[in-house]
N, C-alpha and C positions, 0 to 999 in steps of 0.2 A: 533954666539950665537943662541941656539935653541929656548928658550922661553923668551918672555916678559910678565911678570905678572902684569897686570894693576889693581890696587886696588883704586877705588874712596873712599874718606874718608870725611864724613860729620857728625859731632857730634856723634861719636861712641866710645868715650874714653873708655867706659866699655868693649868693645868687641875687639878693634883693636889689642891689644897685642897678644891675642890668634890667631887671623887671621894671623898676621905676623909670629908668632912662627911656625905655621903649615907649612908655606912655607920654613922657615929656616931649618925645620926638614926633608926636602925632601932628598931622597937618590940620586937624580940627582942634580948636582950643575951647570948645563949649563943653567943658567937663569939670568935675571935681574928682580928686583922687583921695580915697579914704584908706589909710593904712591902719589895720586893726592888729596891734601887737597883742598876741594871745599868750601873754606871760612868758615871753622868750627869756632864755637864760644864757644865751651866747653873745649878747651885745646887740642883737637885731633890733631891740626896742630903742636903744640909744641911736642906732643908725637910722631908724625911721625919723626921729627928731631932726637929725642932721640933714637928711634928704629933704625933709619938709621945708627947711630954710632956703633951699634953692628956688622954690616957687611957692611961697606961703599963701598966695592968693588962689592956688589950685590944690594944694595938698593939706589934708587934715590928718592928724594922728590920734588914734584912740588906744589907750593902754588899758588892758583888762586882765583879770586872772585867767589862767589857762582853762579853756572849756572845749577845745577841739575845733576843727575846721568849720563844721556846720554852725557852731555857736558864734564863731568869729564873723562868719558871713551874715548871720542874723543881726548881730550888733551893728554891722556896717549898713545893711539895707534899711534898718530902722532909723538910722541917723542920716540917711541919704536925702538929697534934695532934688536930684535929677529926675527927668521923665523916664529914663531908661537905666536899668541896672546892668553893669558889666562886671563879671566876676573873673579875676585873674589870680591864679595861684602864684605865690611870691617867688617860686623858683622857675617860673616860666616867663615868657615875654611875647609881645605882639608886633605885628607888621606896622610900619609907619602910616600906611593908608587906611588902616582898619576903621577908625572912628569917622573919617570923612566919608568913606564909601558906605558905611552903615547909616550915617546921617542922610545920605541921598536915598537910601532904601526906605528909611523912615518916612521921608517926605513923599515918597511914591506910594507906600502901602499903609502907613500908620498901624502896622501889625502889632499885636500884643507880644509876639515872640519873633525874633529874626535869627535864623540859624545859619551857620557857616562851617567851613572846614578847618583843619589844623595840620601842621607839620610836626613830625617827631624829630627832636634834636637829640641824636645819640652820639655824644662826644663830638659834636660839631657837624655831623652828617645829617642834613635836613632834607634828604631826598624822598623820604617816606611821607606820602600825603594821604589824608583821609577826608573824604567828603561824602556825606550821606546822600543817597540817590533820591533827593526830594525835588519837586518841581520848582523851577526858578522863575517861570513865566507867569505864575498866578498865586494869589493868596489862598490858603487852605486851612482846614481845621482837622482835628483828630477824627471827627465824625465823617468828614468827606475823604480822608486819607488815613485809614486805620493803620497802614504800614508805618506811619510815623513812630509808633511804639517800637519799631525795630531799629530806629536810629540810636546811635551811641548816646547815652543819657548824660554825658558830661555837662556840668554847669557852665563851663567856660567856652563851649562852642556855640553859644547863642547869647543874645541879649533879651531883656524882659522889661516890659512896662512895669514900673514900680507899683502901680495900682493893682497889678495882677497878684502880687504878694499881699498888699495891704487889704484888698477886698476879700480874698479867699482865706486869709489866715495861714496859708501854707508856709512852712518854714523848714529849714534844714535841721536834721537831728544832730546833736552834739556827741562827741566822743565815740563815734562808731565808724566802721568802714562802710563803704557803699552808700554814703549819704546822698549822692546824686541820684541813684536809681529810685530812692524813696521820695524824691522831690520833683525832679524834672518830669517824670512820667505823670505826676498829678497835675503839674502846671499845663502839660499838653492837653489834658482833658478839660481844663477850665478856660483855656485861651479861646477868645472869640475869633482870632485871626492869627495865622502864622505865615511867615515868608522865609525864603531861603536864598542864599547867595553862594554860588559854587566857587568860593575863593578861600584858600587856607590862610586866614589872618592870624591864627594863634600858633605859637610854637611851644609844644609840650616837651619839656626837658626830662630825659630818662635819668633817674637817680637810683642808686643801689637800695635805698630804703623805701621804695615805692611799694604799694600793695602787691603788685605782680611779682616783685622780687623778695618780698618779706618771707622769712623762714619760720615765722610763728604760725605753724600749720593750723593750730586750733582756732585761730581767729577767722579762718575761712568759714566757720559756722555762721558768722554774721551775715553771710549772703542769704541764709535761711531766714534770719531775723528781718532782713530787708524785704524779702518777698512776702513774709507774713504781714508786714506793714503795708506793702503795696497792694497785694491781693485783697487784704481786708478792707482797704480804702475803696478799691474799685467795687467790692461787693456792697459796702455801706452806701455808696453813691449810685447803686443800681446799674453799674457799667460792666460788671464782670462777664456776663453772658454775651454782651455785645462784642466785647473785645477778647473773648476766650482764646481764639486762635493766635492772635498777636501776643497776648500775655504768655501763652504756652511757648511760643518761639523765643520770647524774651527770657523765659526761665531756662529753656534749653541752652541758649547762648551763655548765660551768666552763671547758672548753677551746674548743669549737666556737663557742659563743655569746659568753660573757663575755670571755674572753681575746682572741678574734678582734676583737671590737668595740673593746676597749681599744687594740689594735695599729693597726687600720685608721683609727681616729680621728686618729692621729698620722701614720701612713705607710701608705696603702692599697697600696703596692708592697712592703712589708716581707716578707722570705722566711719569717718566722714563720707567716704566714697559710697558706702552702703546707704547712709542717710540721704545723700543727694539723690541717689537712684530711687529710694522710697518716696522722697518728697515729690518728685515728678509724677510718679504713678498715683500718688494720693490726690493731687490737685488736677492732674491732666492724664487720666487713665490710658488714653490712646495717643500719648505724645509722640510715639515713634512713627505715627502716620500723619503728623502735622504737615499741612500743605506747603508751608514755607521751607521745609527741609530741602526741597528741590533746589532752592537758591543757595544752599551752602556750597562753598568751594570744595574741590575734591579732597583736599587735605582734611577739612573738617568733617566731611562725610565719612572718611575713613576713621577718624577719631570717634565719631558718633557710633559707628558700628562696633568698634572695639570696646567702647564703654558699655554698650548694650550687652555685650557678651562677657563683660567684666574681665576683659583681658588687659588689666592695668599694667602688668610688667611689659607686655609687648608694646603697648603705647608709649610707655616710658622709654624703652629702648629706641623706638623710632625717633622720639624727640631728642634723645641724647646723640643719636647718630646724625640727626639734622644739624644740631649745634656744632658737632665736631667738624662737619663738612662746611660750616659757615654759611648755610643756606637758610 
């Protein structure tokens, strides 16, 4: 069997059927679908069983106590039988050509990881497309292309050989935010070959309770926990110095820029802003001269400068003005 599609399910009754139907609509049928009901309380678990009856030879359901997204993925991958793992969040969906075209790329490259792009579905508007600028014409590794660490770390914009997880012991952490950045970045370092397709096969559905829209400001501290995990792993494996510049830019993107903006949009006086700033200086004392900063778009360069100067209210006002103008 070529693909094991692992779909963690937790209280997504409104979205689940569309997700499952997008898999059933695939042109390639060499797959199994594993629905991992993570202790749902809204009827999603029962819906999993109902959906499995539509194609019982392709769909398996696992019911388990709630353990979080990462734990559900781990349960699914450990029960998987396919050569490659595909992770889909149960409120998202995929393009009908995805598995067939990935299958062709597998036959061409036999890569440990194959990465691709995604579209954002914002109330039905799917015009926003994200594709990491990775080479499509040859196979690479993290060693040959350190800029791979600057790619979005989402679990669902790539597929993985199941043996990559089984042989390395790398797993997703449970009950935390930012589980992908703790995991994908480690898999990059362990993969013997990586390939890319410049096609947006995945559809990410914007929801009000996503991390980027969550109003629980204190939980943004978990990005620090995630980077403690990640940087510690790279140090333990003797890789930190080799990839210091790329890890620095990764921290700038996810801590100094993204997490800081999430916090200041709610509370520009929150102590986390100071902690984020201190964290960057502690691990990357000269992060403001990182060579990859030149690649930031103008808007993020401006945000970076304002954050360096701790002009949080000014940056918040700029974002509010941008939202008001609908830009």
